[in-house]
Steps between C-alpha positions, in 0.01 A plus 500: 500500500864595466461513120204734527702740719782499246257586221353791700846635585601484134186688402576777748854533367374524141239762598762708676727488197214607272418792732860614504519471122179701461622776728826526318340509155491811284120516500463605867638809667755437773418607852723810464340620177233772510243536226505851349366667188748675277505714188767628267577869523291675235693698242314727257454858384283663765322838526611652830216675679537637851176508696400721792190560707378853554199719566339776298519853636329816380724753330370767739295437812404771744296506819302821481479641851286797593708819506241700692273410789126504454191316386461339158218683326527343152634171365543424128686164492451142610740209532617371162421823309742632241592866538692751293768733629339805663155338531304609809458210744392647836397835645574580866284772658669822380309756707752536782790530255311748282434719805867483599600603149268802505630600843863496383407693186359773724813499714721529193294799383530666843876441513541643149304811601727551801802450277378768258457750785842428647664516156353848443621612842847365424517690171389823670744458793783432259442838335468676839826345616675616186368852575623472860148525640512172697765302681674188371339296780149598387582390147651171623191424705278555197719277280491222762121527510499468119702177517265358762196585286654332197578186705146496636357505147719207398401302811129556434548399135665175616208423732257571216695271265490219758126549550442489126701175477285346773188617319624338181568172684130468582462388138676163485608420143680202341879561488530282188283278282436157645266270683354575839472272800289726717437453868140479611475868589149632465391861471493639854816316613734721704860479379824615661784666312802272453324198653184394317557305177235605252599262220788312342565567133731296278614517140530154342624585152781425494550273800815377671581143601719469808725194527831385651795303372840389621807712436663240273188470285469877472854523368429221250188672373672838469780346294284265290358560155217294351525342156338803338746735671259640759588525867297255715410768754366719219273226364320343797191279480218449752322168547172562683346286774277316250803396293440747219777729373449875518531630141717806570868492592651691788837650587701560813460856631611492865783327685530524877803685631654195671484127565279399792717388792233258624426314175796580277264602222445813297156657457404620153194646328398446139251717314221364278249694294147419611256669259222247556544502881555122506774534761368614838699618803568208734469238225753212497736507201737226383786676319718340234829634364625329183881505468510306175583140405794316654666261257551143624377588847538229766174429687423291807166440678435723797435199720850366424666798668596492866595809698757470780641799686394747227661286230321285243590143405381213282567126545666319208497126430837403352589203279541278809148582622651699787376840613705813451408848620566808286457863588317698232429865434142556394365756257143570396208270570334357191170336592588187703871539425801705609759630258846391623760772454797294619591169668381255229617417148173349373601132504391430856225264611338678794273368773155656475312292759648332803756767588390489863599130521854524362834644595835543334653163409188291559403233244173545319284327245395761243169502319493738205230764461424763237412868516137409432502286816562805720129580518390153606798324657514448876769358720451133571 
């Protein structure tokens, strides 16, 4: 019985020794090691393309409000119609304005007749005064009446001109060539001057694309020259929502007067020719600005970058399998990667997956991955 107990005790001792040996072997990760996936910093010549999201705007867009009050008597356009500059679109009942015009024409004629009479009297009184036949006061009274008659004629002419303008505004014409988005205003609708919107007309050739970018990027783009010598902001590309590339290039035409205090960005507008009317106001546009090819650019996966207090960092695995933390300055985004402007020399082995499980100085067990693995790899 005693011998059997000794055998069992010896077996336990041997098992414990084997377990300790296994845990201390090189094949198993120690309890302080964390499994991470790493990749060498990529170093290669890289086309640098800055990308921005924007929206298409019409070159000109105007809400056409009624300028006179009255009833629509004729309508010549519908929503979606194309119109030419000066084309008649609506007619507002002109009868009241025509009558007002005739009335002021009559008043102008009457005032001119009075002016002719007073002018003749003034000429006659001037001669009588020179002959000493009338007093200076009589002459002065006649000259004052002449001035009043002249002023009355001018006032009536002004009223007539205003009435004729109102009469002309009963014919609503297109201010420029474009496309109409007309409200559902039928013949017989009563409209109010300065309030009722008759239609919205926009010109979509060319169009403008409105977008925003950070101050630092704006300065980079202004200073940069592409490989062919062109300025990036003078040679912009649009990628449409379906992934296709718009065939015509655009150029920057408008820069906002200041940086937005709320977002720290600058608003810009680029102009694109649109002869086939492919680009429509309100359409989403993905802008690209090519600043040329950067030689031996350093690239890291986007998922490897950590942002802390408005600064960006990557985790490095050193030769002792310990984690180091390096601050980096990022440049343009290239697909799944960031261009690193400073902070790395290209020899580093960076942690791509598992960054949330490590900290500076911690021991890790690194499993290598390639750039092709970025699409399919997941943290284990």
